[in-house]
N, C-alpha and C positions, 0 to 999 in steps of 0.2 A: 504494500500500500504506500502511496506517495506520502511524503512528510506532512503535507498540509491538506490532504484529501478530506472532503466532507464525509464524516462518519457519524453525525448526530442528526436525528430526525427533526422535522419542522416543529413539532409540538415541544420537544425537548429544548430546541434552540430558543423558542419564544419564552418558555419557562425559565431557562437559564439567564437570558438577557433581562427579563423583568426582575427576577430575584436578585441578580447581581447589581442592577441599577438601584433597587430598593436598599440594599445593604450599603452601597456607596453614599446614597443621598442621606440615609440615616446618620452615617458617620460625619457627613459634612454639616448637617443641621445641629447636632449636639455631639461634638467629638469627645470621646473618652478613649482610654487605652483599648478596652474591649471592642468598642465600635470601630476603631481604626484597624484592629486585627481582623474583624469581620469584613471591613471594607476591602482588605487585601484579598480575602476569599471571594468577595463580590466582584472584584476586578477580574479574577480568573473565570468566574461564571459569566460575566459580561463578554469576555473574550471568546469563551466557548460558544455563547449564543450568537455573537456577530460573525465569527468565522465558520462555525459549523464543524469545527475540528476539536476533538477531545483526545489529549495525549494518553490518558488512562485507557480509553476505549481502544486506541491504536495499539497500546502495549498488550492489552488483553485479547485483542482480536475481535472486538465487538464492532458492529456496523448497523446502526438503526436507521440510517438515511434511506436505505433501499428496502426496508422491511416495515411498512406502515402497520400491518396487522399481525404479523407473526412474532413469536417470542424472540428475544435476543439470543442468538446462538453464536458461540465463539467459533472461530475458524479452527479446523482441525490442525493440530501441530504435528509436524513430521518428527518422528523419532528416529534416531540413528539405530541401525541394526546392531543387535548385541551379538558379537562374534561367538560367544560361548553358546547362546541359545541356538544360533544358526547351525553350529557344528553338531549340537545335540540332535536337532531335528534332522539333519542330513544323515546321521549315523543310525537313526532309528527306523525301522526295527533292525536289530542286529541279525546277521545271517545265522549265527550260532548262539544258542542260549548259553548263559554263563554256567560253568561247571562248578559244582560244590563238592569239595573233598571233605569227608568227615574227618575230624581230628579228635583223637582221644588224648586227654591230658593236656597239661600246659608245659611240660618240660621236654627236653630233647631226649631221644631214644639212645640207650647205651649199647 
């Protein structure tokens, strides 16, 4: 996916922009430390709403821009093949069953 591709649906974009703007305006109207911190988060929400790109969605593989009615589904991640598992699968079933030799006692024979 491109670095700034739109991956947020229209309804989410509107909600993010409105919520972000509200947090920023609240901090501007009556600034306190908590409201300024909330305004920083509001700036991130406003950016998400205006650009339609969410870095977290990008990292997790979500894309709600093309799926207006279906559930958010992450893109399948490719796993590197495990060489031990592949070797085990390639060697099974073995052509000869394992042989078991009965052993009596624990010491060496004299």
